[in-house]
Short mmCIF file of the C-alpha atoms (twelve columns), coordinates in Angstrom:
data_MODEL
# 
_entry.id   MODEL 
# 
loop_
_atom_site.group_PDB 
_atom_site.id 
_atom_site.type_symbol 
_atom_site.label_atom_id 
_atom_site.label_alt_id 
_atom_site.label_comp_id 
_atom_site.label_asym_id 
_atom_site.label_seq_id 
_atom_site.Cartn_x 
_atom_site.Cartn_y 
_atom_site.Cartn_z 
_atom_site.pdbx_PDB_model_num 
ATOM 1  C CA . MET A 1  118.464 111.667 101.890 1 
ATOM 2  C CA . LYS A 2  120.299 111.467 105.178 1 
ATOM 3  C CA . THR A 3  121.840 108.429 106.839 1 
ATOM 4  C CA . GLY A 4  119.310 106.624 109.029 1 
ATOM 5  C CA . GLU A 5  116.182 107.946 107.299 1 
ATOM 6  C CA . LEU A 6  113.512 105.519 106.134 1 
ATOM 7  C CA . LEU A 7  112.523 105.535 102.481 1 
ATOM 8  C CA . ILE A 8  109.734 104.115 100.326 1 
ATOM 9  C CA . LEU A 9  110.100 104.435 96.559  1 
ATOM 10 C CA . SER A 10 107.091 104.596 94.244  1 
ATOM 11 C CA . THR A 11 106.561 104.443 90.494  1 
ATOM 12 C CA . ASP A 12 103.785 104.754 87.944  1 
ATOM 13 C CA . LYS A 13 100.270 106.092 88.362  1 
ATOM 14 C CA . TYR A 14 96.897  104.606 89.177  1 
ATOM 15 C CA . PRO A 15 96.094  101.792 88.421  1 
ATOM 16 C CA . ASP A 16 99.756  100.777 87.964  1 
ATOM 17 C CA . TYR A 17 101.046 102.608 91.063  1 
ATOM 18 C CA . THR A 18 103.506 100.478 92.981  1 
ATOM 19 C CA . PHE A 19 106.050 100.958 95.736  1 
ATOM 20 C CA . SER A 20 109.153 99.247  97.062  1 
ATOM 21 C CA . GLY A 21 110.648 99.388  100.493 1 
ATOM 22 C CA . PRO A 22 110.873 100.383 103.173 1 
ATOM 23 C CA . TYR A 23 114.593 100.957 103.021 1 
ATOM 24 C CA . ARG A 24 117.028 102.465 105.520 1 
ATOM 25 C CA . VAL A 25 119.470 105.003 104.113 1 
ATOM 26 C CA . LEU A 26 123.038 103.907 104.879 1 
ATOM 27 C CA . LYS A 27 124.879 106.931 103.497 1 
ATOM 28 C CA . ASP A 28 123.817 110.427 102.446 1 
ATOM 29 C CA . PHE A 29 122.802 111.033 98.830  1 
ATOM 30 C CA . THR A 30 120.585 113.157 96.636  1 
ATOM 31 C CA . PHE A 31 118.293 111.714 94.023  1 
ATOM 32 C CA . ALA A 32 119.638 114.219 91.503  1 
ATOM 33 C CA . GLU A 33 123.135 112.714 91.727  1 
ATOM 34 C CA . ILE A 34 121.922 109.102 91.711  1 
ATOM 35 C CA . VAL A 35 119.559 109.601 88.761  1 
ATOM 36 C CA . ALA A 36 122.334 111.352 86.785  1 
ATOM 37 C CA . VAL A 37 124.633 108.352 87.263  1 
ATOM 38 C CA . VAL A 38 121.954 105.780 86.429  1 
ATOM 39 C CA . LYS A 39 120.731 107.666 83.339  1 
ATOM 40 C CA . SER A 40 124.294 107.981 82.039  1 
ATOM 41 C CA . ARG A 41 124.567 104.196 81.764  1 
ATOM 42 C CA . PRO A 42 123.332 102.456 78.640  1 
ATOM 43 C CA . GLY A 43 120.327 100.156 78.846  1 
ATOM 44 C CA . THR A 44 120.942 96.448  79.084  1 
ATOM 45 C CA . GLY A 45 119.104 93.503  77.608  1 
ATOM 46 C CA . TRP A 46 115.673 94.516  76.360  1 
ATOM 47 C CA . LYS A 47 115.957 98.024  77.813  1 
ATOM 48 C CA . SER A 48 117.169 100.827 75.552  1 
ATOM 49 C CA . LYS A 49 117.424 103.238 78.499  1 
ATOM 50 C CA . ALA A 50 117.521 103.243 82.294  1 
ATOM 51 C CA . VAL A 51 114.219 102.543 84.058  1 
ATOM 52 C CA . PRO A 52 113.077 103.252 87.662  1 
ATOM 53 C CA . ASP A 53 114.043 99.755  88.854  1 
ATOM 54 C CA . ASP A 54 117.637 100.558 87.837  1 
ATOM 55 C CA . VAL A 55 117.689 103.357 90.431  1 
ATOM 56 C CA . VAL A 56 116.630 100.952 93.183  1 
ATOM 57 C CA . GLU A 57 119.203 98.350  92.140  1 
ATOM 58 C CA . TYR A 58 121.951 100.974 91.999  1 
ATOM 59 C CA . LEU A 59 121.103 102.248 95.484  1 
ATOM 60 C CA . LYS A 60 121.166 98.690  96.872  1 
ATOM 61 C CA . ASN A 61 124.289 97.548  95.017  1 
ATOM 62 C CA . GLU A 62 126.291 100.655 95.901  1 
ATOM 63 C CA . GLY A 63 125.405 100.456 99.601  1 
ATOM 64 C CA . TYR A 64 123.164 103.525 99.786  1 
ATOM 65 C CA . ILE A 65 120.129 101.652 101.123 1 
ATOM 66 C CA . GLU A 66 119.190 98.392  102.825 1 
ATOM 67 C CA . VAL A 67 115.833 96.649  103.003 1 
ATOM 68 C CA . VAL A 68 114.012 97.026  106.321 1 
ATOM 69 C CA . PRO A 69 111.887 93.950  107.098 1 
ATOM 70 C CA . CYS A 70 108.250 94.829  107.639 1 
ATOM 71 C CA . THR A 71 104.715 93.506  107.308 1 
ATOM 72 C CA . GLU A 72 102.096 95.028  105.042 1 
ATOM 73 C CA . VAL A 73 98.546  94.918  106.370 1 
ATOM 74 C CA . HIS A 74 95.790  95.839  103.908 1 
ATOM 75 C CA . LEU A 75 92.899  97.420  105.820 1 
ATOM 76 C CA . GLY A 76 90.331  97.286  103.037 1 
ATOM 77 C CA . SER A 77 89.113  99.234  100.037 1 
ATOM 78 C CA . TYR A 78 86.162  101.229 98.759  1 
ATOM 79 C CA . GLY A 79 85.077  102.107 102.300 1 
ATOM 80 C CA . ASP A 80 84.922  98.519  103.588 1 
ATOM 81 C CA . ILE A 81 87.197  97.097  106.281 1 
ATOM 82 C CA . ASP A 82 88.666  93.804  105.086 1 
ATOM 83 C CA . VAL A 83 91.941  93.142  106.882 1 
ATOM 84 C CA . MET A 84 94.430  90.975  104.996 1 
ATOM 85 C CA . GLY A 85 98.045  90.139  105.816 1 
ATOM 86 C CA . ALA A 86 97.806  90.149  109.603 1 
ATOM 87 C CA . GLU A 87 97.349  87.394  112.136 1 
# 
């Protein structure tokens, strides 16, 4: 990732698919290097290993990304328009 790029992170698969972001990249990084660092750390609390949320927290805490304020507007589902989240 390059400084200034926008980023959305996703995890899981349907029906548990979720995303976080958008984020703005504040300094260059590769996911390979970040994941290696996060996976090298022991789990904490109930976790016996690193989980995807740990990657997001690491990126935020170490100054790699910042949250970009935005509004989500849901346009509908199953072929029907049903706008939610907008004025």
